[in-house]
C-alpha positions as CSV (number, residue, x, y, z in Angstrom):
1,M,31.2,37.9,11.8
2,H,27.9,36.5,12.4
3,F,24.7,37.9,11.4
4,P,21.5,37.5,13.3
5,R,19.1,35.1,11.3
6,V,16.0,36.9,10.5
7,P,12.8,34.7,11.2
8,G,10.9,33.6,8.3
9,P,7.1,32.9,8.1
10,R,6.4,29.3,9.4
11,S,3.1,28.4,7.8
12,L,2.6,27.8,4.2
13,A,0.1,30.6,3.9
14,A,2.5,33.2,5.4
15,Q,5.4,32.0,3.0
16,L,2.7,32.4,0.0
17,F,1.9,35.9,1.2
18,A,5.5,37.0,1.6
19,M,6.2,35.4,-2.0
20,Q,3.3,37.3,-3.5
21,A,4.1,40.6,-2.0
22,V,7.5,40.6,-3.0
23,L,6.4,39.4,-6.6
24,I,4.0,42.3,-6.8
25,A,6.6,44.8,-5.4
26,V,9.2,43.6,-8.0
27,V,6.6,43.5,-10.9
28,V,5.6,47.2,-10.1
29,A,9.0,48.3,-9.6
30,G,9.9,46.8,-13.1
31,C,6.9,48.4,-14.5
32,A,7.9,51.7,-13.1
33,L,11.4,51.8,-14.3
34,F,10.5,50.7,-17.7
35,T,7.8,53.2,-18.0
36,Y,10.4,56.0,-16.8
37,V,12.8,55.0,-19.3
38,S,10.4,54.5,-22.3
39,D,8.9,58.1,-21.3
40,R,12.1,59.6,-21.0
41,S,13.0,58.3,-24.5
42,Q,9.8,59.5,-26.0
43,A,9.9,62.7,-24.3
44,E,13.7,63.1,-25.9
45,D,12.3,62.3,-29.2
46,A,9.5,64.6,-29.0
47,A,11.8,67.3,-27.8
48,G,13.9,66.8,-30.5
49,R,11.1,66.8,-33.0
50,Q,9.6,70.0,-31.4
51,A,13.1,71.8,-31.8
52,M,13.5,70.5,-35.4
53,A,10.1,72.2,-36.2
54,V,11.2,75.5,-34.9
55,A,14.5,75.8,-36.0
56,R,13.1,75.1,-39.7
57,S,10.7,77.6,-39.1
58,V,13.1,80.2,-38.1
59,A,15.4,79.2,-41.2
60,D,12.6,79.4,-43.7
61,A,11.2,82.9,-42.5
62,P,11.9,85.5,-45.1
63,S,12.6,88.1,-42.5
64,V,15.4,86.2,-41.5
65,R,17.1,85.6,-44.6
66,E,16.3,89.4,-45.6
67,A,18.0,90.6,-42.3
68,I,21.2,88.2,-42.9
69,R,21.4,89.7,-46.5
70,T,20.9,93.4,-46.1
71,A,21.4,94.3,-42.2
72,P,25.0,95.6,-41.6
73,E,24.4,94.2,-37.9
74,P,21.8,91.3,-38.2
75,T,21.7,91.0,-34.5
76,K,19.6,94.1,-33.8
77,L,16.8,92.7,-35.9
78,L,17.2,88.7,-35.3
79,Q,17.5,88.8,-31.5
80,P,13.9,90.4,-30.7
81,Y,12.6,88.1,-33.3
82,A,14.4,84.8,-31.8
83,L,13.1,85.7,-28.3
84,Q,9.7,86.2,-29.4
85,V,9.6,82.9,-31.4
86,Q,11.3,81.2,-28.3
87,R,8.6,82.4,-26.0
88,D,5.8,81.5,-28.7
89,T,7.1,77.8,-29.0
90,D,8.0,77.0,-25.6
91,V,11.9,76.1,-26.3
92,D,14.7,77.0,-24.1
93,F,16.9,78.9,-26.6
94,I,17.1,79.9,-30.4
95,T,20.6,80.6,-31.9
96,I,20.9,82.0,-35.3
97,M,24.7,82.1,-36.5
98,N,26.8,82.8,-39.2
99,P,28.1,79.8,-41.5
100,G,31.4,80.2,-39.3
101,G,29.4,79.6,-36.1
102,I,29.3,83.3,-34.4
103,R,26.2,83.8,-32.7
104,W,23.6,86.5,-33.9
105,T,21.3,85.6,-31.4
106,H,21.1,83.9,-27.8
107,P,19.0,84.0,-24.5
108,D,21.8,85.2,-22.8
109,P,23.0,88.6,-24.5
110,D,26.6,88.1,-23.2
111,Q,26.9,85.0,-25.6
112,I,26.2,86.9,-28.6
113,G,29.4,87.2,-30.8
114,Q,30.6,83.9,-29.2
115,R,31.3,80.7,-31.1
116,F,28.6,78.3,-31.2
117,L,29.2,75.2,-29.0
118,G,28.1,71.9,-31.0
119,H,28.6,70.2,-34.2
120,R,27.8,72.4,-37.6
121,E,29.4,70.1,-40.2
122,R,26.5,68.4,-41.3
123,A,24.5,71.6,-41.3
124,L,27.1,73.4,-43.6
125,R,26.5,70.4,-46.0
126,G,22.8,71.3,-46.1
127,E,21.6,68.6,-43.7
128,S,19.3,69.0,-40.8
129,F,20.0,67.0,-37.7
130,T,19.4,66.7,-33.9
131,E,21.8,66.0,-31.0
132,T,22.3,66.0,-27.3
133,F,25.1,68.3,-26.4
134,S,26.2,70.3,-23.3
135,G,26.2,73.9,-24.2
136,T,26.3,77.2,-22.3
137,L,22.8,76.3,-20.8
138,G,23.6,72.8,-19.9
139,P,22.7,69.3,-21.6
140,S,19.9,69.9,-24.1
141,V,18.3,68.3,-27.1
142,R,19.0,70.6,-30.0
143,A,18.3,70.8,-33.8
144,V,20.5,72.2,-36.3
145,T,19.3,73.5,-39.8
146,P,20.9,75.6,-42.5
147,I,19.5,78.9,-43.6
148,H,19.4,78.7,-47.7
149,D,19.5,81.9,-49.6
150,G,19.1,80.8,-53.2
151,D,22.1,78.0,-53.6
152,R,24.1,79.6,-50.8
153,I,24.0,78.7,-47.2
154,V,23.9,82.2,-45.3
155,G,23.5,80.8,-41.9
156,L,22.4,78.3,-39.4
157,V,19.7,78.1,-36.8
158,S,19.7,75.9,-33.5
159,A,16.9,75.5,-31.1
160,G,16.9,73.3,-28.3
161,I,15.3,72.0,-25.0
162,R,17.4,71.6,-22.0
163,V,17.5,68.1,-20.4
164,E,16.4,69.1,-17.2
165,E,13.1,70.6,-18.6
166,I,12.5,67.0,-20.4
167,S,13.1,65.3,-17.0
168,A,10.7,67.6,-15.2
169,R,8.0,66.7,-18.0
170,V,8.8,63.1,-17.5
171,Q,9.0,63.2,-13.7
172,D,5.4,64.2,-13.3
173,Q,4.2,61.3,-15.2
174,V,6.6,59.0,-13.2
175,T,5.0,60.5,-9.7
176,A,1.5,59.5,-11.2
177,L,2.6,56.1,-12.1
178,F,4.2,55.5,-8.7
179,G,1.0,56.6,-7.3
180,V,-1.1,54.1,-9.2
181,A,1.7,51.4,-8.7
182,A,1.4,52.0,-4.9
183,G,-2.6,51.6,-5.2
184,A,-2.1,48.3,-7.1
185,L,0.7,46.9,-4.7
186,A,-1.7,47.7,-1.7
187,L,-4.7,46.3,-3.5
188,G,-2.8,43.1,-4.2
189,A,-1.3,42.8,-0.8
190,V,-4.9,42.8,0.6
191,G,-6.2,40.5,-2.0
192,T,-3.1,38.2,-1.1
193,Y,-3.9,38.4,2.5
194,V,-7.4,37.4,2.2
195,I,-6.8,34.5,0.0
196,N,-3.9,33.2,2.2
197,A,-5.9,33.7,5.3
198,R,-8.5,31.1,3.8
199,L,-5.7,29.0,2.9
200,R,-4.4,29.1,6.4
201,R,-8.0,28.0,7.6
202,H,-7.7,25.0,5.2
203,T,-4.1,24.1,6.0
204,H,-4.7,24.5,9.8
205,G,-1.6,27.0,9.7
206,M,0.7,24.1,8.9
207,N,3.8,24.9,6.7
208,A,5.1,23.0,3.7
209,A,7.2,20.8,5.6
210,E,4.6,19.8,8.1
211,L,2.1,19.0,5.1
212,S,4.8,17.1,3.5
213,R,5.3,15.2,6.7
214,M,1.5,14.6,7.1
215,H,1.4,13.3,3.4
216,D,4.3,10.9,4.3
217,Y,2.3,9.5,7.2
218,H,-1.0,9.3,5.3
219,Q,0.5,7.3,2.4
220,A,2.4,5.0,4.9
221,A,-0.9,4.6,7.0
222,L,-2.9,3.8,3.9
223,H,-0.3,0.9,2.6
224,A,-0.1,-0.6,5.8
225,V,-3.8,-0.9,6.9
226,R,-5.1,-4.4,5.7
227,E,-8.5,-3.3,5.5
228,G,-9.6,-1.5,2.0
229,L,-10.1,2.1,1.9
230,L,-11.6,3.8,-0.9
231,M,-12.5,7.6,-1.4
232,L,-14.7,8.9,-4.0
233,D,-15.3,12.5,-5.1
234,G,-18.9,14.2,-5.5
235,Q,-19.1,12.6,-9.1
236,Y,-18.5,9.4,-7.7
237,R,-15.1,8.9,-9.3
238,V,-12.1,7.1,-7.6
239,A,-10.1,9.8,-5.9
240,L,-8.0,7.4,-3.8
241,M,-7.6,3.3,-3.3
242,N,-5.2,1.8,-1.0
243,D,-3.3,-1.6,-1.5
244,G,-6.0,-3.2,0.6
245,G,-9.0,-2.0,-1.4
246,R,-7.2,-3.0,-4.9
247,E,-6.8,-6.4,-3.5
248,L,-10.3,-6.9,-2.0
249,L,-12.0,-5.5,-5.1
250,G,-9.6,-7.4,-7.6
251,V,-8.2,-4.4,-9.0
252,P,-4.5,-5.0,-10.4
253,D,-1.7,-3.1,-9.0
254,E,-0.5,-2.0,-12.5
255,D,-3.8,-0.3,-12.9
256,E,-3.7,2.2,-9.9
257,G,-2.9,5.1,-12.0
258,E,-5.9,4.0,-14.3
259,V,-8.1,3.6,-11.8
260,V,-8.1,7.0,-10.0
261,G,-10.5,9.4,-12.0
262,R,-12.6,6.7,-13.1
263,S,-16.2,6.1,-12.2
264,V,-17.2,3.5,-9.7
265,A,-19.5,2.1,-12.4
266,E,-16.6,1.3,-14.6
267,L,-14.7,-0.8,-12.3
268,G,-16.8,-4.1,-13.1
269,L,-17.8,-4.7,-9.7
270,P,-21.1,-6.7,-8.8
271,A,-24.3,-4.8,-9.2
272,P,-25.2,-4.9,-5.7
273,L,-21.8,-3.6,-4.6
274,T,-21.7,-0.9,-7.2
275,G,-25.2,0.3,-6.0
276,A,-24.1,0.3,-2.4
277,L,-20.9,2.7,-3.6
278,L,-23.0,4.8,-5.7
279,S,-25.8,5.3,-3.0
280,A,-26.2,8.8,-1.2
281,E,-27.2,7.0,2.0
282,P,-24.6,5.8,4.3
283,R,-24.4,2.1,4.4
284,V,-23.3,0.1,7.9
285,D,-21.8,-3.2,7.9
286,E,-23.7,-4.4,4.6
287,V,-22.4,-7.7,3.4
288,H,-21.4,-8.1,-0.3
289,L,-19.8,-10.8,-2.5
290,T,-17.2,-10.4,-5.2
291,A,-16.1,-13.1,-7.2
292,D,-13.9,-14.7,-4.7
293,R,-14.6,-12.7,-1.2
294,V,-17.3,-12.0,1.2
295,L,-16.9,-8.3,2.1
296,V,-18.5,-6.1,4.9
297,V,-18.9,-2.5,3.3
298,N,-19.6,0.7,5.1
299,T,-20.0,4.1,3.3
300,S,-19.8,7.7,4.9
301,P,-20.8,10.6,2.7
302,V,-18.3,13.7,3.1
303,S,-20.2,17.1,3.0
304,S,-20.1,20.5,4.3
305,G,-23.2,22.0,2.9
306,E,-22.8,20.2,-0.4
307,R,-21.7,16.8,-1.2
308,R,-18.0,16.4,-1.5
309,G,-17.5,12.6,-1.7
310,T,-17.6,9.2,0.0
311,V,-15.5,7.3,2.1
312,V,-15.8,3.6,2.0
313,T,-14.2,0.9,3.9
314,L,-13.9,-2.5,3.1
315,R,-13.3,-5.6,5.5
316,D,-12.9,-9.3,4.2
317,V,-15.0,-11.6,6.1
318,T,-14.5,-14.7,4.1
319,E,-12.8,-16.8,6.7
320,L,-15.0,-15.2,9.3
321,Q,-18.0,-16.2,7.4
322,S,-16.4,-19.7,7.0
323,L,-15.6,-20.0,10.9
324,M,-19.4,-19.0,11.5
325,G,-20.5,-21.7,9.1
326,E,-18.5,-24.1,10.9
327,L,-20.0,-23.1,14.2
328,D,-23.4,-23.2,12.9
329,S,-22.8,-26.8,11.5
330,E,-21.4,-27.8,14.9
331,R,-24.4,-26.4,16.7
332,G,-26.7,-28.4,14.4
333,F,-24.6,-31.5,14.9
334,T,-24.7,-30.9,18.7
335,Q,-28.7,-30.5,18.7
336,A,-29.0,-33.7,16.5
337,L,-26.6,-35.7,18.8
338,R,-28.4,-34.5,21.8
339,S,-31.7,-35.8,20.3
340,Q,-30.1,-38.8,19.1
341,A,-28.8,-39.6,22.6
342,H,-32.2,-39.4,24.1
343,E,-33.6,-41.8,21.7
344,A,-30.6,-44.2,22.3
345,A,-31.4,-43.9,26.1
346,N,-35.0,-44.9,25.1
347,R,-33.9,-47.8,23.1
348,L,-31.3,-48.8,25.6
349,H,-33.9,-48.9,28.4
350,T,-36.2,-51.0,26.2
351,V,-33.3,-53.4,25.9
352,V,-32.6,-53.5,29.6
353,S,-36.2,-54.0,30.5
354,L,-36.5,-56.9,27.8
355,I,-33.5,-58.6,29.5
356,E,-35.0,-57.9,33.1
357,L,-38.1,-59.6,31.8
358,D,-36.1,-62.6,30.8
359,R,-36.7,-62.0,27.3
360,A,-33.0,-61.9,25.9
361,E,-33.6,-63.3,22.5
362,E,-36.1,-60.5,21.9
363,A,-33.6,-57.8,23.3
364,V,-30.9,-59.1,21.0
365,D,-33.2,-59.0,17.9
366,F,-34.2,-55.4,18.8
367,A,-30.7,-54.1,19.2
368,T,-29.7,-56.0,15.9
369,A,-32.5,-54.4,14.0
370,E,-31.5,-50.9,15.1
371,L,-27.8,-51.7,14.1
372,E,-29.0,-52.9,10.9
373,L,-31.1,-49.9,10.4
374,A,-28.3,-47.5,11.2
375,Q,-25.6,-49.5,9.2
376,A,-27.8,-49.6,6.0
377,L,-28.1,-45.8,5.9
378,T,-24.3,-45.6,6.2
379,D,-23.6,-48.2,3.5
380,Q,-26.2,-46.5,1.2
381,V,-24.2,-43.2,1.4
382,V,-20.9,-44.8,1.1
383,A,-21.9,-46.8,-1.5
384,A,-23.1,-44.0,-3.8
385,V,-20.6,-41.3,-2.7
386,S,-17.2,-42.6,-1.7
387,E,-15.8,-39.1,-1.7
388,P,-15.1,-38.9,2.3
389,V,-15.8,-35.3,2.7
390,L,-19.2,-35.5,0.7
391,A,-20.1,-38.5,2.4
392,A,-19.7,-37.2,5.8
393,L,-21.6,-34.0,4.8
394,L,-24.5,-36.3,3.5
395,L,-24.5,-38.4,6.9
396,G,-24.7,-35.3,9.0
397,K,-27.2,-33.5,6.9
398,T,-29.3,-36.8,7.0
399,A,-29.3,-36.6,10.7
400,Q,-30.2,-32.7,10.8
401,A,-32.9,-33.5,8.4
402,N,-34.3,-36.2,10.3
403,E,-34.5,-34.1,13.5
404,R,-36.5,-31.6,11.5
405,G,-39.1,-34.1,9.9
406,V,-37.5,-34.1,6.5
407,E,-36.3,-37.2,4.7
408,L,-33.0,-36.6,3.0
409,V,-32.4,-39.3,0.4
410,V,-29.4,-39.9,-1.8
411,S,-30.6,-40.9,-5.1
412,E,-29.8,-44.2,-6.9
413,D,-28.2,-42.6,-9.9
414,S,-25.5,-41.1,-7.5
415,S,-21.9,-42.4,-8.0
416,L,-18.9,-40.6,-6.9
417,D,-15.5,-42.5,-6.2
418,D,-12.9,-41.5,-4.0
419,G,-9.9,-39.9,-5.4
420,L,-11.9,-38.5,-8.3
421,L,-11.9,-34.7,-7.6
422,P,-9.0,-32.8,-8.4
423,D,-6.9,-30.6,-6.1
424,T,-7.9,-27.5,-8.0
425,L,-11.6,-28.2,-6.5
426,P,-11.1,-27.9,-2.8
427,S,-13.4,-29.8,-0.4
428,R,-14.3,-26.4,1.2
429,D,-15.9,-25.3,-1.8
430,L,-17.9,-28.5,-2.5
431,V,-19.1,-28.4,1.1
432,T,-20.3,-24.8,0.7
433,I,-21.9,-25.5,-2.7
434,L,-23.9,-28.9,-1.4
435,G,-24.4,-27.7,2.1
436,N,-26.0,-24.5,1.3
437,L,-28.2,-26.4,-1.2
438,I,-29.3,-28.9,1.0
439,D,-30.0,-26.4,3.9
440,N,-32.3,-24.5,1.3
441,A,-34.1,-27.7,0.4
442,V,-34.7,-28.9,3.6
443,D,-36.3,-25.4,4.5
444,A,-38.2,-25.4,1.6
445,A,-39.3,-29.3,2.0
446,Q,-40.2,-28.3,5.7
447,G,-42.7,-25.7,4.7
448,G,-44.3,-28.0,2.0
449,T,-47.8,-29.5,2.4
450,G,-47.0,-32.9,1.2
451,A,-44.5,-35.4,2.2
452,S,-41.3,-33.7,3.3
453,R,-38.3,-35.1,1.1
454,V,-35.1,-33.8,-0.2
455,T,-33.3,-35.8,-2.9
456,V,-29.4,-35.5,-3.6
457,T,-27.5,-36.7,-6.6
458,A,-23.9,-36.7,-7.1
459,L,-22.1,-38.1,-10.3
460,T,-19.8,-37.4,-13.0
461,E,-20.9,-36.9,-16.5
462,D,-18.8,-36.1,-19.5
463,S,-16.0,-34.8,-17.3
464,L,-18.2,-32.6,-15.2
465,L,-19.1,-33.0,-11.6
466,V,-22.9,-32.8,-11.1
467,L,-24.5,-32.0,-8.1
468,R,-28.4,-31.9,-8.1
469,V,-30.5,-31.2,-5.0
470,S,-34.4,-31.4,-5.4
471,D,-37.2,-30.8,-3.0
472,T,-41.0,-31.2,-2.2
473,G,-41.5,-27.6,-1.3
474,A,-43.4,-24.9,-3.0
475,G,-40.9,-24.4,-5.7
476,V,-39.2,-21.4,-6.9
477,D,-41.2,-18.6,-9.1
478,P,-40.1,-18.7,-12.6
479,A,-39.8,-14.8,-12.3
480,H,-37.4,-15.4,-9.6
481,T,-35.1,-17.7,-11.2
482,E,-32.2,-15.3,-11.5
483,A,-33.1,-13.3,-8.3
484,V,-32.5,-16.1,-6.0
485,F,-29.1,-16.2,-6.6
486,Q,-28.6,-12.3,-5.5
487,R,-27.5,-11.7,-2.1
488,G,-30.4,-10.7,0.2
489,F,-33.2,-12.1,-1.6
490,T,-35.2,-14.5,0.5
491,T,-38.7,-15.8,0.8
492,K,-38.5,-16.5,4.5
493,P,-38.6,-14.5,7.9
494,A,-35.0,-12.8,8.7
495,G,-33.0,-14.6,11.1
496,P,-30.5,-13.3,13.8
497,G,-27.7,-14.1,11.1
498,G,-29.4,-12.8,8.2
499,R,-31.1,-14.1,4.9
500,G,-30.4,-14.4,1.2
501,L,-26.8,-15.2,1.4
502,G,-26.3,-18.9,1.1
503,L,-27.4,-19.3,-2.8
504,A,-25.2,-16.1,-3.4
505,L,-22.4,-18.0,-1.8
506,V,-23.1,-21.2,-3.8
507,R,-23.2,-18.9,-7.0
508,Q,-20.0,-17.3,-6.1
509,A,-18.2,-20.6,-5.4
510,V,-19.4,-22.2,-8.7
511,A,-18.5,-19.1,-10.7
512,R,-14.8,-19.3,-9.3
513,H,-14.6,-22.9,-10.6
514,E,-16.0,-21.7,-14.1
515,G,-19.3,-24.0,-13.5
516,T,-22.9,-23.4,-14.2
517,L,-25.7,-23.1,-11.6
518,T,-29.3,-23.6,-12.7
519,V,-32.7,-24.1,-11.1
520,S,-36.0,-25.5,-12.5
521,E,-39.1,-27.1,-11.5
522,A,-38.7,-30.7,-9.8
523,A,-40.5,-33.8,-10.7
524,G,-42.2,-33.6,-7.3
525,G,-43.4,-30.1,-7.7
526,G,-40.7,-28.4,-5.7
527,A,-37.2,-26.6,-7.1
528,E,-34.2,-28.4,-8.2
529,F,-31.1,-27.0,-8.2
530,E,-28.1,-28.4,-10.4
531,V,-24.5,-27.5,-10.3
532,R,-22.0,-28.5,-13.1
533,L,-18.3,-28.2,-12.4
534,P,-15.7,-29.0,-15.0
535,L,-13.1,-31.9,-14.0
536,P,-10.0,-33.0,-16.0
537,K,-10.4,-36.5,-17.6
538,V,-9.5,-39.5,-15.5
539,A,-9.7,-43.0,-16.5
540,A,-13.1,-45.0,-15.2
541,P,-12.6,-47.0,-12.1
542,T,-12.3,-50.8,-12.5
543,G,-15.0,-53.2,-11.2
544,A,-13.1,-54.3,-8.0
545,A,-12.4,-50.7,-7.3
546,G,-16.1,-50.0,-7.6
547,A,-17.1,-53.2,-5.6
548,A,-14.7,-51.9,-2.7
549,R,-16.8,-49.0,-2.1
550,S,-19.3,-51.2,-0.2
551,S,-18.6,-51.6,3.4
552,G,-20.1,-55.1,3.9
553,P,-23.0,-56.2,5.7
554,A,-23.8,-55.2,9.6
555,R,-22.6,-57.7,12.1
556,P,-24.0,-57.7,15.6
557,D,-20.5,-57.7,17.1
558,R,-19.4,-54.4,15.2
559,P,-19.1,-51.6,17.7
560,A,-21.9,-49.1,17.2
561,E,-24.2,-46.9,19.2
562,P,-28.0,-47.5,18.2
563,T,-29.4,-44.4,16.7
564,G,-32.5,-43.1,14.9
565,P,-33.1,-43.6,11.3
566,G,-30.5,-40.7,10.6
567,P,-27.3,-41.3,12.6
568,A,-24.6,-38.7,12.3
569,L,-21.8,-41.3,12.0
570,A,-19.4,-38.6,10.7
571,E,-19.2,-34.9,10.4
572,P,-18.2,-32.7,7.6
573,A,-14.6,-31.8,7.7
574,E,-15.5,-28.6,6.1
575,P,-19.1,-27.5,6.9
576,A,-21.0,-25.3,4.7
577,L,-21.0,-21.5,5.4
578,P,-24.2,-20.1,6.8
579,G,-27.0,-18.4,5.4
580,G,-27.9,-21.3,3.2
581,D,-31.2,-20.2,2.4
582,V,-33.3,-18.5,-0.2
């Protein structure tokens, strides 16, 4: 036989309401049943004590003993007395009998002279007791006690209250209890409905299965998104952090459980990033640096009348920043080549004009001098720094500085052989460090009042790679020697790409390789930045190897384009990241 299925509540709030209503009903019914049983037991005990008190009072009455001793028919004296006491003490019957159990008194006169229905043995032994027994008036709680006349037991007294009367007494209490229980059930139902109505609004009427499914989707989405997501509560404690957020902020996976509930200030993040996360104002596309990454941070407060938390999104733009740096370098090289092509065209027109004037020897001397000048610059750089990436960077930066009216010089102390740098020190980081330092130095020298010059030194010293860049600019205020390395610090007008990022990127790269970065006053009055990076110990290069660094004298038949004093003969393999400024 198939029974129709009773539809159950769908939403979680409705299920909770039904469960709580049933729970309240069960609790109230249980309390009512327990109270009824307890009250009935107490009522029976009270009835037994009442009956015992009445029976003993009658048994101890002198008139009762006198009537039994002297009267030939005790019923005539005892029946009126028993009925009077019965009415006065609110019991249902008082029976006085002889030791053999023959009644002398009874509420029903027809029962007088009949044998008492109940137990008498204990009373005949002189004991008083109570029992529940069904007699002529029905079930009753009765007390039986002996009547003593000296040492003899001359009779027995039984007083009792019917069970129906006890039930009637308890019924009134149970009725009042059920009234109170019904009121409590109604009040609980109303309170439960109000609470669950609010819960329905918060859960949007979804049931438990739908909430569980949404939680699964939520967890899957959080772990699938590559961008970092961080949720903070109203006290700026971590409420949630996805895999991307842990990776971008450098939080180990095994610390996931420990991170939740901790304050943002306890995560060990850089001070500017911590300040952005603790800010009450929203942040839009702010660039921040960690030990290894360049992050774009967006924060959005969550509030509805009062602050409830903050949602933070993190995007890794390290590679994008690198591409922007390459594009910026390519743009600079293009501008330098365009200017040099213009200068080369002017020199070529001069050579052609000399030939047309039948001054071929002077034309050859002019062209040769230009080639020697360009080759001398190349030889100077390559002789000092034979590391190909850094040499290409210096040649390119020389051309860029020349276009801006700044002389870039590689100091005589520079000495860096090819193959000396280990694989643990990638060329990209070296270009980031040296390129940004040179960009800042060129900007500072260009704004100076005297000769505009930038001096670059690259050498190895006690298993350290030393990169030193000095300029003839205004220098760095001693009060700002630490602030210049913070992201956002700048002494120049903001450009389209922002300012104050170059030196922060330099310090990030130096810290990644456990090096040091310092700034001091240069000999020429400007600023001198020095980077020291640890290197593995290697054998010193031989004299032949050192001599091989020179590319030899320039030859007139060597193919080359005549260019200006700062030719861009090679471009950096890994150009510096943008924002190389202070």
